[in-house]
DSSP file (Angstrom, degrees, kcal/mol; ACC not computed):
  #  RESIDUE AA STRUCTURE BP1 BP2  ACC     N-H-->O    O-->H-N    N-H-->O    O-->H-N    TCO  KAPPA ALPHA  PHI   PSI    X-CA   Y-CA   Z-CA
    1    1 A X              0   0    0      0, 0.0     2,-0.2     0, 0.0     0, 0.0   0.000 360.0 360.0 360.0 132.5   -5.0   21.0   -9.7
    2    2 A X        -     0   0    0      1,-0.0     2,-0.5     0, 0.0     0, 0.0  -0.626 360.0-135.7 -90.2 151.4   -3.6   18.0   -7.8
    3    3 A X        -     0   0    0     -2,-0.2     2,-0.3     0, 0.0    -1,-0.0  -0.923  17.8-136.0-107.5 124.1   -0.1   18.0   -6.2
    4    4 A X        -     0   0    0     -2,-0.5     2,-0.1     1,-0.1     3,-0.1  -0.570  17.6-126.5 -79.6 140.7    2.0   14.9   -6.8
    5    5 A X        -     0   0    0     -2,-0.3     3,-0.1     1,-0.1    -1,-0.1  -0.448  42.1 -80.1 -78.9 160.1    3.8   13.5   -3.8
    6    6 A X        -     0   0    0      1,-0.1    -1,-0.1    -2,-0.1     2,-0.1  -0.248  58.3 -91.4 -59.6 148.0    7.6   13.0   -4.1
    7    7 A X        -     0   0    0      1,-0.1    -1,-0.1    -3,-0.1    -3,-0.0  -0.375  45.6-112.4 -62.1 133.5    8.6    9.8   -6.0
    8    8 A X        -     0   0    0     -3,-0.1     2,-0.3    -2,-0.1    -1,-0.1  -0.284  30.4-141.4 -63.1 152.9    9.0    6.8   -3.6
    9    9 A X        -     0   0    0      1,-0.1    66,-0.1    -3,-0.1    -1,-0.1  -0.826  26.4 -88.9-115.4 154.8   12.5    5.5   -3.2
   10   10 A X        -     0   0    0     -2,-0.3     2,-0.3     1,-0.1    -1,-0.1  -0.257  46.3-121.3 -57.4 151.0   13.7    1.9   -2.8
   11   11 A X        -     0   0    0    105,-0.1   103,-2.4     1,-0.1     2,-0.2  -0.643  20.5-114.3 -94.3 153.8   13.8    0.6    0.7
   12   12 A X  B >   -A  113   0A   0     -2,-0.3     3,-1.8   139,-0.2     4,-0.2  -0.541  20.9-120.4 -81.9 150.9   16.9   -0.7    2.5
   13   13 A X  G >  S+     0   0    0     99,-1.8     3,-1.7     1,-0.3    -1,-0.1   0.858 113.2  64.5 -56.3 -35.5   17.2   -4.3    3.5
   14   14 A X  G 3  S+     0   0    0      1,-0.3    -1,-0.3    98,-0.2   146,-0.0   0.598  84.6  75.0 -69.0 -10.1   17.6   -3.0    7.1
   15   15 A X  G <  S+     0   0    0     -3,-1.8     2,-0.5     1,-0.1    -1,-0.3   0.619  90.5  65.3 -72.4 -12.0   14.0   -1.6    7.0
   16   16 A X    <   -     0   0    0     -3,-1.7    75,-0.2    -4,-0.2    -1,-0.1  -0.943  60.8-167.5-122.4 116.7   12.6   -5.2    7.3
   17   17 A X  S    S+     0   0    0     -2,-0.5   148,-1.9    73,-0.4     2,-0.4   0.662  76.4  49.1 -77.9 -15.6   13.2   -7.3   10.5
   18   18 A X  E     -Bc  90 165B   0     72,-1.2    72,-2.4   146,-0.2     2,-0.4  -0.984  64.5-178.9-128.0 136.3   12.0  -10.6    8.9
   19   19 A X  E     +Bc  89 166B   0    146,-3.8   148,-1.3    -2,-0.4     2,-0.3  -0.964   6.2 168.5-129.2 147.9   13.1  -12.1    5.6
   20   20 A X  E     -Bc  88 167B   0     68,-1.8    68,-3.3    -2,-0.4     2,-0.5  -0.960  31.4-116.7-146.9 165.4   12.2  -15.3    3.8
   21   21 A X  E     -Bc  87 168B   0    146,-0.7   148,-1.5    -2,-0.3     2,-0.5  -0.897  21.2-166.8-110.0 130.1   12.9  -16.5    0.3
   22   22 A X  E     -B   86   0B   0     64,-3.0    64,-2.9    -2,-0.5     2,-0.2  -0.962  20.4-130.0-114.0 127.5   10.2  -17.1   -2.2
   23   23 A X        -     0   0    0     -2,-0.5     2,-0.2   146,-0.4   148,-0.2  -0.503  19.1-131.7 -73.3 144.4   11.0  -19.1   -5.4
   24   24 A X        -     0   0    0     59,-0.3     2,-0.3    60,-0.2    59,-0.1  -0.580  19.5-141.9 -86.0 160.7    9.9  -17.6   -8.7
   25   25 A X    >>  -     0   0    0     -2,-0.2     3,-2.0     1,-0.1     4,-0.6  -0.872  23.4-111.7-121.5 156.4    8.0  -19.8  -11.2
   26   26 A X  G >4 S+     0   0    0     -2,-0.3     3,-1.1     1,-0.3    56,-0.1   0.888 118.7  54.3 -50.5 -44.1    8.2  -19.9  -15.0
   27   27 A X  G 34 S+     0   0    0      1,-0.2    -1,-0.3     8,-0.0    -3,-0.0   0.562  90.9  75.3 -72.3  -8.6    4.7  -18.5  -15.2
   28   28 A X  G <4 S+     0   0    0     -3,-2.0     8,-2.9     7,-0.1    -1,-0.2   0.806  80.9  83.9 -72.2 -28.7    5.6  -15.5  -13.0
   29   29 A X  B <<  -H   35   0C   0     -3,-1.1     6,-0.3    -4,-0.6     2,-0.2  -0.443  69.3-151.5 -73.9 147.4    7.4  -13.9  -15.9
   30   30 A X    >   -     0   0    0      4,-2.6     3,-2.1    -2,-0.1     4,-0.1  -0.433  40.5 -80.0-106.1-172.8    5.5  -11.9  -18.4
   31   31 A X  T 3  S+     0   0    0      1,-0.3    -2,-0.1    -2,-0.2    -1,-0.0   0.653 126.1  64.7 -65.8 -13.8    6.1  -11.2  -22.1
   32   32 A X  T 3  S-     0   0    0      2,-0.2    -1,-0.3     1,-0.0     3,-0.1   0.442 116.7-110.6 -88.7   0.0    8.6   -8.5  -21.2
   33   33 A X  S <  S+     0   0    0     -3,-2.1     2,-0.3     1,-0.3    -2,-0.1   0.628  84.9  90.4  85.7  14.1   10.9  -11.1  -19.6
   34   34 A X  S    S-     0   0    0     47,-0.1    -4,-2.6    -6,-0.1    -1,-0.3  -0.899  90.4 -72.6-134.8 167.2   10.5  -10.1  -15.9
   35   35 A X  B     -H   29   0C   0     45,-3.2    -6,-0.3    -2,-0.3    45,-0.3  -0.384  58.8-112.1 -60.4 129.7    8.1  -11.0  -13.1
   36   36 A X    >>  -     0   0    0     -8,-2.9     3,-1.3     1,-0.1     4,-0.7  -0.355  19.1-122.5 -65.8 141.9    4.7   -9.5  -13.8
   37   37 A X  H >> S+     0   0    0      1,-0.3     3,-0.8     2,-0.2     4,-0.6   0.814 109.6  60.8 -58.5 -32.9    3.7   -6.7  -11.4
   38   38 A X  H >> S+     0   0    0      1,-0.2     4,-0.8     2,-0.2     3,-0.7   0.816  96.3  61.8 -65.0 -28.9    0.5   -8.5  -10.4
   39   39 A X  H <> S+     0   0    0     -3,-1.3     4,-1.9     1,-0.2     3,-0.4   0.805  89.3  69.9 -67.1 -28.6    2.6  -11.4   -9.0
   40   40 A X  H <X S+     0   0    0     -3,-0.8     4,-2.2    -4,-0.7    -1,-0.2   0.881  95.2  54.2 -56.4 -38.3    4.2   -9.1   -6.5
   41   41 A X  H <X S+     0   0    0     -3,-0.7     4,-2.5    -4,-0.6    -1,-0.2   0.846 104.4  54.0 -66.7 -33.2    0.9   -8.9   -4.7
   42   42 A X  H  X S+     0   0    0     -4,-0.8     4,-2.5    -3,-0.4    -1,-0.2   0.886 107.5  51.2 -65.8 -38.0    0.9  -12.7   -4.4
   43   43 A X  H  X S+     0   0    0     -4,-1.9     4,-2.4     2,-0.2     5,-0.3   0.928 110.0  50.0 -62.6 -44.0    4.3  -12.6   -2.9
   44   44 A X  H  X S+     0   0    0     -4,-2.2     4,-2.4     1,-0.2     5,-0.2   0.961 113.2  45.1 -56.6 -53.0    3.1  -10.0   -0.3
   45   45 A X  H  X S+     0   0    0     -4,-2.5     4,-2.3     1,-0.2     5,-0.3   0.890 112.7  51.7 -60.3 -42.5    0.1  -12.2    0.6
   46   46 A X  H  X S+     0   0    0     -4,-2.5     4,-2.4     1,-0.2    -1,-0.2   0.933 112.5  43.9 -60.9 -48.5    2.2  -15.3    0.8
   47   47 A X  H  X S+     0   0    0     -4,-2.4     4,-2.0     2,-0.2    -2,-0.2   0.903 114.4  48.5 -69.7 -41.8    4.8  -13.9    3.2
   48   48 A X  H  X S+     0   0    0     -4,-2.4     4,-2.2    -5,-0.3    -2,-0.2   0.965 117.1  41.2 -61.8 -52.1    2.3  -12.1    5.5
   49   49 A X  H  X S+     0   0    0     -4,-2.3     4,-2.7    -5,-0.2     5,-0.3   0.858 111.2  56.3 -68.5 -34.5    0.1  -15.1    5.9
   50   50 A X  H  X S+     0   0    0     -4,-2.4     4,-2.6    -5,-0.3    -1,-0.2   0.924 109.8  46.9 -60.8 -43.2    3.0  -17.6    6.2
   51   51 A X  H  X S+     0   0    0     -4,-2.0     4,-1.8     2,-0.2     6,-0.2   0.931 113.8  46.8 -64.1 -45.4    4.3  -15.5    9.1
   52   52 A X  H  <>S+     0   0    0     -4,-2.2     5,-2.3     2,-0.2     6,-1.1   0.898 115.2  45.6 -66.2 -40.4    0.9  -15.3   10.8
   53   53 A X  H ><5S+     0   0    0     -4,-2.7     3,-1.5     4,-0.2    -2,-0.2   0.941 113.5  48.7 -67.0 -47.6    0.2  -19.0   10.4
   54   54 A X  H 3<5S+     0   0    0     -4,-2.6    -1,-0.2     1,-0.3    -2,-0.2   0.810 110.4  53.1 -62.6 -29.7    3.7  -20.1   11.5
   55   55 A X  T 3<5S-     0   0    0     -4,-1.8    -1,-0.3    -5,-0.2    -2,-0.2   0.493 113.8-118.0 -83.1  -3.9    3.3  -17.8   14.6
   56   56 A X  T < 5S+     0   0    0     -3,-1.5    -3,-0.2    -4,-0.3    -2,-0.1   0.644  85.8 113.5  76.6  14.6    0.0  -19.4   15.5
   57   57 A X  S   <S+     0   0    0     -5,-2.3     2,-0.4    -6,-0.2    -4,-0.2   0.576  70.4  46.6 -94.5 -10.5   -1.8  -16.1   15.1
   58   58 A X        -     0   0    0     -6,-1.1     2,-0.6    -5,-0.1    -2,-0.2  -0.984  51.8-174.0-139.1 125.9   -3.9  -17.1   12.1
   59   59 A X     >  -     0   0    0     -2,-0.4     4,-2.1     6,-0.4     6,-0.1  -0.916   9.7-171.2-113.6  99.7   -6.0  -20.3   11.5
   60   60 A X  T  4 S+     0   0    0     -2,-0.6    -1,-0.1     1,-0.2    -7,-0.0   0.737  81.2  44.8 -68.4 -21.8   -7.2  -19.9    7.9
   61   61 A X  T  4 S+     0   0    0     -3,-0.1    -1,-0.2     1,-0.0    -2,-0.0   0.876 134.6   1.0 -89.1 -40.6   -9.5  -22.8    8.1
   62   62 A X  T  4 S+     0   0    0      3,-0.1    -2,-0.2    65,-0.0    -1,-0.0   0.390  84.5 131.8-135.0   3.7  -11.3  -22.4   11.4
   63   63 A X     <  -     0   0    0     -4,-2.1    64,-0.1     1,-0.1    -5,-0.0  -0.289  52.2-139.3 -63.1 145.6  -10.2  -19.2   13.2
   64   64 A X  S    S+     0   0    0      1,-0.1    63,-3.2    62,-0.1     2,-0.4   0.761  89.9  51.9 -75.1 -25.3  -12.9  -17.0   14.5
   65   65 A X  E     +D  126   0B   0     61,-0.2    -6,-0.4    62,-0.1     2,-0.3  -0.946  67.8 176.4-117.2 133.2  -11.0  -13.9   13.3
   66   66 A X  E     -D  125   0B   0     59,-2.3    59,-2.9    -2,-0.4     2,-0.5  -0.917  27.3-120.2-130.8 158.2   -9.7  -13.4    9.8
   67   67 A X  E     -D  124   0B   0     -2,-0.3     2,-0.4    57,-0.2    57,-0.2  -0.867  21.3-161.8-101.6 129.5   -7.9  -10.5    8.0
   68   68 A X  E     -D  123   0B   0     55,-2.7    55,-2.6    -2,-0.5     2,-0.5  -0.922  22.7-122.4-108.4 134.3   -9.5   -8.9    5.0
   69   69 A X  E     +D  122   0B   0     -2,-0.4    53,-0.2    53,-0.2     3,-0.1  -0.621  37.5 165.0 -75.3 124.3   -7.3   -6.8    2.6
   70   70 A X  E     +     0   0B   0     51,-2.7     2,-0.3    -2,-0.5    -1,-0.2   0.520  64.3  20.3-115.9 -12.5   -8.8   -3.3    2.3
   71   71 A X  E     +D  121   0B   0     50,-1.0    50,-2.5     2,-0.0    -1,-0.3  -0.967  59.3 172.3-157.8 141.0   -5.8   -1.5    0.8
   72   72 A X  E     +D  120   0B   0     -2,-0.3     2,-0.3    48,-0.2    48,-0.2  -0.955   2.4 168.0-141.6 162.2   -2.7   -2.3   -1.2
   73   73 A X  E     -D  119   0B   0     46,-1.6    46,-2.2    -2,-0.3     2,-0.3  -0.949  10.2-164.0-168.3 156.5    0.0   -0.5   -3.1
   74   74 A X  E     -D  118   0B   0     -2,-0.3     2,-0.4    44,-0.3    44,-0.3  -0.992   9.8-154.4-151.4 141.2    3.4   -1.1   -4.6
   75   75 A X  E     -D  117   0B   0     42,-3.1    42,-1.9    -2,-0.3     2,-0.4  -0.967  19.1-152.9-114.3 130.2    6.3    1.0   -5.8
   76   76 A X  E     +D  116   0B   0     -2,-0.4    40,-0.2    40,-0.2     3,-0.1  -0.861  28.3 155.1-110.5 137.0    8.5   -0.6   -8.5
   77   77 A X        +     0   0    0     38,-3.3     2,-0.3     1,-0.5    39,-0.2   0.638  66.0  10.3-129.1 -33.8   12.2    0.2   -9.1
   78   78 A X  S    S-     0   0    0     37,-2.0    -1,-0.5     0, 0.0     2,-0.1  -0.991  78.4-100.7-151.3 149.4   14.0   -2.7  -10.8
   79   79 A X        -     0   0    0     -2,-0.3     2,-0.3    -3,-0.1   -43,-0.1  -0.365  23.7-151.5 -74.1 152.2   12.8   -5.9  -12.4
   80   80 A X        -     0   0    0    -45,-0.3   -45,-3.2    -2,-0.1     2,-0.3  -0.885  19.0-156.7-114.0 153.0   12.9   -9.4  -10.8
   81   81 A X    >   -     0   0    0     -2,-0.3     3,-1.0   -47,-0.2     2,-0.4  -0.972  15.1 -90.7-137.9 144.4   13.3  -12.5  -13.0
   82   82 A X  T 3  S+     0   0    0     -2,-0.3     3,-0.1     1,-0.3   -57,-0.1  -0.716 105.3  31.5 -73.6 137.7   12.6  -16.2  -13.1
   83   83 A X  T 3  S+     0   0    0     -2,-0.4    -1,-0.3   -59,-0.1   -59,-0.3  -0.928  99.5  93.0 -99.6  13.8   14.5  -18.4  -12.2
   84   84 A X  S <  S-     0   0    0     -3,-1.0   -60,-0.2   -61,-0.1     2,-0.0  -0.424  75.3-122.8 -68.5 138.7   16.0  -16.2   -9.5
   85   85 A X        -     0   0    0    -62,-0.2    24,-0.5    -2,-0.1     2,-0.5  -0.336  20.9-125.1 -71.4 164.4   14.4  -16.4   -6.0
   86   86 A X  E     -BE  22 108B   0    -64,-2.9   -64,-3.0    22,-0.1     2,-0.7  -0.960   9.8-144.7-113.6 127.8   13.0  -13.3   -4.4
   87   87 A X  E     -BE  21 107B   0     20,-2.6    20,-2.5    -2,-0.5     2,-0.5  -0.843  23.0-158.7 -91.9 119.0   14.2  -12.3   -0.9
   88   88 A X  E     -BE  20 106B   0    -68,-3.3   -68,-1.8    -2,-0.7     2,-0.3  -0.879   7.1-160.3-111.4 122.2   11.1  -10.8    0.8
   89   89 A X  E     -BE  19 105B   0     16,-2.9    16,-2.1    -2,-0.5     2,-0.4  -0.768   9.8-164.1 -98.9 145.9   11.3   -8.5    3.8
   90   90 A X  E     +BE  18 104B   0    -72,-2.4   -72,-1.2    -2,-0.3   -73,-0.4  -0.991  13.4 167.2-134.9 137.1    8.4   -8.0    6.1
   91   91 A X  E     - E   0 103B   0     12,-2.2    12,-2.7    -2,-0.4     2,-0.9  -0.989  35.1-131.2-141.7 150.5    7.5   -5.4    8.7
   92   92 A X  E     + E   0 102B   0     54,-1.8    56,-0.3    -2,-0.3    10,-0.2  -0.870  30.2 179.1 -97.6  98.9    4.3   -4.4   10.6
   93   93 A X  E     +     0   0B   0      8,-1.6     2,-0.4    -2,-0.9     9,-0.2   0.847  65.6  14.5 -75.4 -35.6    4.5   -0.6   10.0
   94   94 A X  E     - E   0 101B   0      7,-1.5     7,-2.8    -3,-0.1     2,-0.5  -0.989  59.5-168.2-144.0 131.8    1.3    0.3   11.9
   95   95 A X  E     + E   0 100B   0     -2,-0.4     5,-0.2     5,-0.2     2,-0.1  -0.969  19.3 174.2-121.1 115.0   -0.8   -1.8   14.3
   96   96 A X        -     0   0    0      3,-3.2    39,-0.2    -2,-0.5    -2,-0.0  -0.203  48.7 -84.1-103.4-163.9   -4.2   -0.3   15.1
   97   97 A X  S    S+     0   0    0      1,-0.1    38,-3.0    37,-0.1     3,-0.0   0.899 123.1   3.8 -72.2 -41.7   -7.2   -1.5   17.1
   98   98 A X  S    S+     0   0    0     36,-0.3    26,-3.3    34,-0.0     2,-0.3   0.350 126.4  54.7-124.7   2.3   -8.8   -3.5   14.3
   99   99 A X  E     - F   0 123B   0     24,-0.2    -3,-3.2    33,-0.1     2,-0.4  -0.926  53.5-156.8-140.9 161.4   -6.2   -3.2   11.5
  100  100 A X  E     -EF  95 122B   0     22,-2.2    22,-2.5    -2,-0.3     2,-0.7  -0.999  10.5-149.4-137.6 134.5   -2.6   -3.7   10.6
  101  101 A X  E     -EF  94 121B   0     -7,-2.8    -8,-1.6    -2,-0.4    -7,-1.5  -0.928  19.9-166.5-103.3 112.8   -0.5   -2.1    7.8
  102  102 A X  E     -EF  92 120B   0     18,-3.0    18,-2.0    -2,-0.7     2,-0.4  -0.769   4.7-156.4 -94.8 142.2    2.2   -4.5    6.6
  103  103 A X  E     -EF  91 119B   0    -12,-2.7   -12,-2.2    -2,-0.3     2,-0.4  -0.977   9.9-167.2-120.1 140.0    5.0   -3.3    4.5
  104  104 A X  E     -EF  90 118B   0     14,-2.5    14,-2.5    -2,-0.4     2,-0.4  -0.980   7.4-159.4-131.7 132.2    6.9   -5.7    2.2
  105  105 A X  E     -EF  89 117B   0    -16,-2.1   -16,-2.9    -2,-0.4     2,-0.5  -0.939   6.9-153.3-112.3 134.8   10.1   -5.3    0.4
  106  106 A X  E     -EF  88 116B   0     10,-3.0     9,-2.9    -2,-0.4    10,-1.4  -0.932  19.5-176.5-108.7 125.9   11.1   -7.5   -2.6
  107  107 A X  E     -E   87   0B   0    -20,-2.5   -20,-2.6    -2,-0.5     7,-0.1  -0.942  28.0-123.9-125.5 139.7   14.8   -7.9   -3.2
  108  108 A X  E >   -E   86   0B   0      5,-0.4     3,-2.3    -2,-0.4   -22,-0.1  -0.473  65.6 -67.4 -67.2 154.2   16.9   -9.6   -5.8
  109  109 A X  T 3  S-     0   0    0    -24,-0.5    -1,-0.2     1,-0.3   -23,-0.0  -0.227 120.2  -3.8 -51.6 123.2   19.3  -12.1   -4.1
  110  110 A X  T 3  S+     0   0    0      1,-0.2    -1,-0.3    -3,-0.1    51,-0.1   0.348  95.0 143.0  78.3  -4.8   21.8  -10.3   -2.0
  111  111 A X    <   -     0   0    0     -3,-2.3    -1,-0.2     1,-0.1     4,-0.1  -0.391  42.1-155.9 -70.3 145.1   20.6   -6.8   -3.1
  112  112 A X  S    S+     0   0    0     -2,-0.1   -99,-1.8  -100,-0.1     2,-0.4   0.687  78.8  57.8 -92.0 -22.6   20.7   -4.1   -0.4
  113  113 A X  B    S-A   12   0A   0   -101,-0.2    -5,-0.4  -100,-0.1  -101,-0.2  -0.887  92.9-108.3-110.4 142.6   18.0   -1.9   -2.1
  114  114 A X        -     0   0    0   -103,-2.4    -7,-0.2    -2,-0.4     3,-0.1  -0.354   7.5-150.4 -68.8 143.3   14.5   -3.2   -2.9
  115  115 A X  S    S-     0   0    0     -9,-2.9   -38,-3.3     1,-0.3   -37,-2.0   0.743  88.1  -9.8 -76.2 -27.3   13.4   -3.9   -6.4
  116  116 A X  E     -DF  76 106B   0    -10,-1.4   -10,-3.0   -40,-0.2    -1,-0.3  -0.967  64.1-167.9-160.5 157.3    9.9   -3.0   -5.2
  117  117 A X  E     +DF  75 105B   0    -42,-1.9   -42,-3.1    -2,-0.3     2,-0.3  -0.983  17.3 152.8-149.2 151.7    8.2   -2.4   -1.9
  118  118 A X  E     -DF  74 104B   0    -14,-2.5   -14,-2.5    -2,-0.3     2,-0.3  -0.860  28.2-112.8-157.7-169.2    4.5   -2.1   -1.0
  119  119 A X  E     -DF  73 103B   0    -46,-2.2   -46,-1.6    -2,-0.3     2,-0.4  -0.963   7.2-161.8-141.6 157.0    1.9   -2.4    1.6
  120  120 A X  E     -DF  72 102B   0    -18,-2.0   -18,-3.0    -2,-0.3     2,-0.6  -0.993  11.9-155.5-131.7 133.6   -1.1   -4.5    2.5
  121  121 A X  E     -DF  71 101B   0    -50,-2.5   -51,-2.7    -2,-0.4   -50,-1.0  -0.969  10.6-165.8-112.1 121.4   -3.7   -3.3    5.1
  122  122 A X  E     -DF  69 100B   0    -22,-2.5   -22,-2.2    -2,-0.6     2,-0.5  -0.896   7.7-159.1-101.7 132.0   -5.7   -6.0    6.8
  123  123 A X  E     -DF  68  99B   0    -55,-2.6   -55,-2.7    -2,-0.5     2,-0.4  -0.961  22.3-134.0-102.9 128.3   -8.8   -5.2    8.8
  124  124 A X  E     +D   67   0B   0    -26,-3.3     9,-2.9    -2,-0.5     2,-0.3  -0.703  32.4 175.6 -88.8 130.6   -9.5   -8.0   11.2
  125  125 A X  E     -DG  66 132B   0    -59,-2.9   -59,-2.3    -2,-0.4     2,-0.4  -0.875  40.4 -92.7-132.2 159.2  -13.1   -9.2   11.2
  126  126 A X  E  >  -D   65   0B   0      5,-2.4     4,-2.5    -2,-0.3     5,-0.3  -0.613  38.6-134.4 -67.4 127.3  -15.3  -11.9   12.8
  127  127 A X  T  4 S+     0   0    0    -63,-3.2    -1,-0.1    -2,-0.4   -62,-0.1   0.870  98.7  42.6 -56.1 -41.3  -15.3  -14.7   10.3
  128  128 A X  T  4 S+     0   0    0    -64,-0.3    -1,-0.2     1,-0.2   -63,-0.1   0.936 127.8  23.9 -75.4 -48.4  -19.1  -15.2   10.5
  129  129 A X  T  4 S-     0   0    0      2,-0.1    -2,-0.2     3,-0.0    -1,-0.2   0.568  90.3-134.8 -99.2 -10.9  -20.5  -11.7   10.5
  130  130 A X     <  +     0   0    0     -4,-2.5     2,-0.4     1,-0.2    -3,-0.1   0.809  54.6 144.2  59.0  32.8  -17.6   -9.9    8.8
  131  131 A X        -     0   0    0     -5,-0.3    -5,-2.4     1,-0.1    -1,-0.2  -0.838  59.6 -96.2 -99.9 139.4  -17.7   -7.1   11.3
  132  132 A X  B     -G  125   0B   0     -2,-0.4     2,-0.3    -7,-0.2    -7,-0.3  -0.204  47.0-175.2 -54.2 141.7  -14.4   -5.5   12.5
  133  133 A X        -     0   0    0     -9,-2.9    -9,-0.3   -35,-0.3     3,-0.1  -0.943  32.5 -82.3-137.4 158.1  -13.0   -6.9   15.7
  134  134 A X        -     0   0    0     -2,-0.3   -36,-0.3     1,-0.1     2,-0.2  -0.258  51.9 -98.5 -61.2 143.8  -10.0   -6.0   17.9
  135  135 A X        -     0   0    0    -38,-3.0    -1,-0.1   -39,-0.2   -36,-0.1  -0.478  50.4-116.7 -59.8 128.3   -6.6   -7.3   16.8
  136  136 A X     >  -     0   0    0     -2,-0.2     4,-2.4   -79,-0.1     5,-0.1  -0.215  11.4-117.5 -70.8 159.7   -6.2  -10.4   19.0
  137  137 A X  H  > S+     0   0    0      1,-0.2     4,-2.5     2,-0.2     5,-0.2   0.886 116.7  55.8 -62.7 -38.6   -3.4  -10.8   21.6
  138  138 A X  H  > S+     0   0    0      1,-0.2     4,-2.0     2,-0.2    -1,-0.2   0.906 109.1  46.8 -60.7 -40.8   -2.0  -13.7   19.6
  139  139 A X  H  > S+     0   0    0      2,-0.2     4,-1.7     1,-0.2    -2,-0.2   0.918 109.9  52.6 -67.7 -42.7   -1.7  -11.5   16.6
  140  140 A X  H  X S+     0   0    0     -4,-2.4     4,-1.2     1,-0.2    -2,-0.2   0.902 110.0  49.2 -59.6 -40.1   -0.1   -8.6   18.6
  141  141 A X  H  X S+     0   0    0     -4,-2.5     4,-0.6     1,-0.2     3,-0.4   0.899 110.0  51.2 -64.7 -39.9    2.5  -11.1   19.9
  142  142 A X  H  < S+     0   0    0     -4,-2.0    -1,-0.2     1,-0.2    -2,-0.2   0.785 110.1  50.9 -67.4 -26.6    3.2  -12.3   16.3
  143  143 A X  H >X S+     0   0    0     -4,-1.7     3,-1.8     1,-0.2     4,-0.6   0.712  87.2  83.6 -84.5 -21.4    3.6   -8.7   15.1
  144  144 A X  H >< S+     0   0    0     -4,-1.2     3,-1.4    -3,-0.4    -1,-0.2   0.893  90.2  48.8 -52.1 -47.1    6.1   -7.7   17.8
  145  145 A X  T 3< S+     0   0    0     -4,-0.6    -1,-0.3     1,-0.2    -2,-0.1   0.642 108.8  57.2 -70.2  -8.7    9.2   -9.1   16.0
  146  146 A X  T <4 S+     0   0    0     -3,-1.8   -54,-1.8    -4,-0.1     2,-0.6   0.491  82.2 101.9 -96.0  -4.7    8.0   -7.3   12.8
  147  147 A X    <<  +     0   0    0     -3,-1.4     2,-0.3    -4,-0.6   -54,-0.1  -0.713  39.8 136.0 -91.7 123.9    7.9   -3.8   14.2
  148  148 A X        -     0   0    0     -2,-0.6  -131,-0.1   -56,-0.3     2,-0.0  -0.952  54.9-102.5-159.8 139.3   10.8   -1.6   13.3
  149  149 A X        -     0   0    0     -2,-0.3     2,-0.3     1,-0.1   -56,-0.0  -0.369  41.7-112.6 -65.7 148.5   11.1    2.0   12.3
  150  150 A X        -     0   0    0    -57,-0.1     2,-0.3     1,-0.1    -1,-0.1  -0.650  26.4-122.9 -83.7 135.6   11.7    2.6    8.5
  151  151 A X        +     0   0    0     -2,-0.3  -139,-0.2     1,-0.1  -136,-0.1  -0.589  29.2 176.1 -76.4 134.3   15.0    4.1    7.5
  152  152 A X        +     0   0    0     -2,-0.3     2,-0.9     1,-0.1    -1,-0.1   0.566  60.7  80.1-112.9 -14.6   14.8    7.3    5.5
  153  153 A X    >   -     0   0    0      1,-0.1     3,-1.1     2,-0.0    -1,-0.1  -0.824  54.4-175.9 -97.3 104.5   18.5    8.1    5.2
  154  154 A X  T 3  S+     0   0    0     -2,-0.9    -1,-0.1     1,-0.2     4,-0.0   0.443  73.2  75.5 -81.0   1.5   19.8    6.0    2.4
  155  155 A X  T 3  S+     0   0    0      2,-0.1    -1,-0.2     3,-0.0     3,-0.1   0.522  73.1 106.0 -89.0  -3.8   23.4    7.2    2.9
  156  156 A X  S <  S-     0   0    0     -3,-1.1     2,-0.0     1,-0.1    -5,-0.0  -0.287  86.2 -85.7 -71.9 160.7   23.8    5.0    6.0
  157  157 A X        -     0   0    0      1,-0.1     2,-0.4    -2,-0.0    -1,-0.1  -0.371  45.7-115.8 -64.8 143.6   25.9    1.9    6.0
  158  158 A X        -     0   0    0     -3,-0.1    -1,-0.1    -2,-0.0     2,-0.1  -0.670  27.2-134.4 -83.4 132.0   24.1   -1.2    4.8
  159  159 A X        -     0   0    0     -2,-0.4     2,-0.1     1,-0.1  -146,-0.1  -0.357  32.4 -87.8 -77.7 165.4   23.8   -3.9    7.4
  160  160 A X    >   -     0   0    0      1,-0.1     3,-2.2    -2,-0.1     4,-0.2  -0.460  32.1-122.2 -68.1 143.2   24.4   -7.5    6.6
  161  161 A X  G >  S+     0   0    0      1,-0.3     3,-1.2     2,-0.1    -1,-0.1   0.762 110.4  69.0 -57.7 -23.0   21.5   -9.5    5.2
  162  162 A X  G 3  S+     0   0    0      1,-0.2    -1,-0.3     4,-0.0     4,-0.1   0.532  75.7  83.9 -74.9  -4.1   21.9  -11.8    8.2
  163  163 A X  G <  S+     0   0    0     -3,-2.2     2,-0.3     2,-0.1    -1,-0.2   0.690  84.5  66.5 -72.7 -16.1   20.8   -9.1   10.6
  164  164 A X  S <  S-     0   0    0     -3,-1.2  -146,-0.2    -4,-0.2     2,-0.1  -0.783  95.0-107.3-102.8 148.9   17.1  -10.0    9.9
  165  165 A X  E     -c   18   0B   0   -148,-1.9  -146,-3.8    -2,-0.3     2,-0.3  -0.452  38.9-155.5 -72.0 148.6   15.6  -13.3   10.9
  166  166 A X  E     +c   19   0B   0   -148,-0.2     2,-0.3    -2,-0.1  -146,-0.3  -0.938  20.1 166.7-130.4 148.8   14.9  -15.7    8.0
  167  167 A X  E     -c   20   0B   0   -148,-1.3  -146,-0.7    -2,-0.3     2,-0.1  -0.976  41.0 -95.8-152.1 153.8   12.6  -18.5    7.2
  168  168 A X  E     -c   21   0B   0     -2,-0.3     2,-0.4  -148,-0.2  -146,-0.1  -0.447  37.4-166.3 -71.7 148.5   11.6  -20.4    4.1
  169  169 A X        -     0   0    0   -148,-1.5  -146,-0.4    -2,-0.1     2,-0.4  -0.978   5.0-166.1-130.4 146.2    8.4  -19.4    2.3
  170  170 A X              0   0    0     -2,-0.4  -148,-0.1  -124,-0.1  -120,-0.0  -0.999 360.0 360.0-132.3 138.3    6.5  -21.2   -0.4
  171  171 A X              0   0    0     -2,-0.4    -1,-0.1  -148,-0.2  -149,-0.0   0.512 360.0 360.0 -74.2 360.0    3.8  -19.7   -2.6
C-alpha cells in the first residue's frame, strides 16, 4: 500500500525573489476556458532560460555547457486565463555540483498566493558529449539572487509584490 503525501499548498509571493510578467496568448486557453496545464511548463522554461541568458550564464547557441531538463512537476490551485498576464516568480531551490532545482510560481496579476507552482531540474552537461559537468561559476553567480528559503507558514503577513526584483519576459 502506498502512502500519499500531504496535498501541496499554494506558495506565497514572498517565496520567490525574482518576478517577471509573461503575456498569455489566445492559443494558451483550452476548451475549458483557462490556460492549459501543459502551457505552464512553457512558462517555467521561458522564465528560467530568460534569467540565465540575461545574466550571461547561458549561451543557447554556442555555449559549451547546457542544461537538460531531467525532472519536472507542477501543483495546480486556481485557473489562469487569457488575456490576463501571468506574474511568474523564480527561485533556485537547490544548487548541486552538476544540477539545479528551480522552483517557479505562477500568479494571477496582484495575487499573493500562487495559482500554481512547480519545479524544473536541470542537469548541466557538456554540449558535445552530453556528459554531466560542474555548474559553472557564471551560473552560480546568476543563481545567487534567486536563492531564498521557502516560506511554510502561510499565516504570516504578505509582503508587497515590489519586494522581488522584476523584469519583462517574453515567450
